[in-house]
C-alpha positions as CSV (number, residue, x, y, z in Angstrom):
1,M,-68.0,6.8,12.9
2,R,-65.2,9.3,13.2
3,T,-61.6,8.3,13.8
4,P,-60.4,9.1,17.3
5,A,-57.7,11.8,17.8
6,P,-54.1,10.5,17.8
7,E,-53.7,11.5,21.5
8,R,-56.7,9.5,22.5
9,L,-55.5,6.5,20.5
10,A,-52.1,6.7,22.2
11,R,-53.8,6.7,25.6
12,V,-55.9,3.7,24.6
13,F,-52.9,1.7,23.3
14,R,-50.9,2.5,26.4
15,A,-53.8,1.2,28.5
16,L,-54.0,-2.0,26.4
17,A,-50.3,-2.6,26.6
18,D,-50.5,-4.3,30.0
19,E,-51.4,-7.9,30.8
20,T,-53.3,-7.2,33.9
21,R,-55.5,-4.6,32.2
22,L,-56.2,-7.0,29.4
23,R,-57.3,-9.6,32.0
24,I,-59.6,-7.0,33.6
25,L,-61.2,-6.2,30.2
26,R,-61.8,-9.9,29.6
27,L,-63.8,-10.1,32.9
28,L,-65.8,-6.9,32.6
29,P,-69.3,-6.9,30.9
30,N,-70.3,-4.7,28.1
31,R,-73.1,-3.0,30.0
32,P,-73.8,-2.0,33.6
33,V,-75.7,-4.9,35.0
34,C,-75.2,-5.5,38.7
35,A,-75.0,-9.3,38.4
36,D,-72.3,-9.1,35.8
37,M,-70.1,-6.1,36.9
38,Y,-67.0,-6.3,39.2
39,N,-65.7,-4.1,41.9
40,V,-62.0,-3.7,42.8
41,S,-62.2,-6.4,45.5
42,E,-63.8,-8.9,43.2
43,L,-61.2,-8.2,40.5
44,V,-58.4,-8.7,43.0
45,E,-60.0,-12.1,43.9
46,H,-60.1,-13.2,40.2
47,I,-56.8,-11.7,38.9
48,G,-54.7,-11.3,42.0
49,G,-52.5,-8.4,43.1
50,S,-53.4,-5.6,45.6
51,Q,-56.4,-3.3,45.8
52,P,-54.3,-0.2,45.3
53,N,-52.7,-1.6,42.2
54,M,-56.0,-2.8,40.8
55,S,-57.5,0.7,41.4
56,R,-54.6,2.2,39.5
57,H,-55.2,-0.2,36.5
58,L,-58.9,0.7,36.5
59,H,-58.1,4.4,36.6
60,I,-55.9,4.0,33.5
61,L,-58.6,2.1,31.7
62,K,-61.2,4.6,32.7
63,D,-58.9,7.5,31.6
64,A,-58.5,5.9,28.2
65,G,-62.3,5.6,27.9
66,L,-62.3,1.8,27.8
67,V,-64.3,1.3,31.0
68,Q,-66.9,3.2,33.0
69,A,-67.8,3.0,36.6
70,R,-70.7,3.9,38.9
71,K,-71.7,3.5,42.5
72,A,-74.3,0.7,42.4
73,C,-75.1,-2.5,44.1
74,G,-73.3,-1.4,47.3
75,G,-70.0,-0.4,45.8
76,V,-68.3,1.1,42.7
77,Y,-68.6,-1.3,39.8
78,Y,-67.0,-1.3,36.3
79,W,-67.9,-2.3,32.8
80,R,-66.4,-2.0,29.3
81,V,-67.4,0.7,26.8
82,P,-68.1,-1.2,23.6
83,Q,-68.0,2.1,21.5
84,A,-64.4,2.7,22.4
85,F,-63.4,-0.7,21.1
86,R,-65.3,-0.1,17.8
87,E,-63.5,3.2,17.4
88,V,-60.1,1.4,17.7
89,A,-61.2,-1.3,15.3
90,V,-62.2,1.4,12.7
91,M,-58.9,3.2,13.1
92,L,-56.9,-0.1,12.7
93,G,-58.9,-0.9,9.6
94,Q,-58.2,2.5,8.1
95,H,-54.5,2.1,8.7
96,A,-54.5,-1.5,7.4
97,S,-56.2,-0.5,4.1
98,R,-53.9,2.4,3.3
99,P,-51.5,1.7,0.5
């Protein structure tokens, strides 16, 4: 597994540096299964806030490559991208093991 570019890592860490976005990630599944995914309205119900604000958070997570979305099940639904989290773990491990 190759190490992500510094620019991408910075985007990922900025995305992770927000409490609401971390709460979103805790709710989203690792794969696109209709019964497990959430849309913006459902995330607002569980986390709170407004739909425009939730959409902005999801856009940031999607731009960082941490979530994906698709039109399914009567709306746009979101899920996590496990590979993105594995890449971050590898990068952190590489930095931690350097002398």
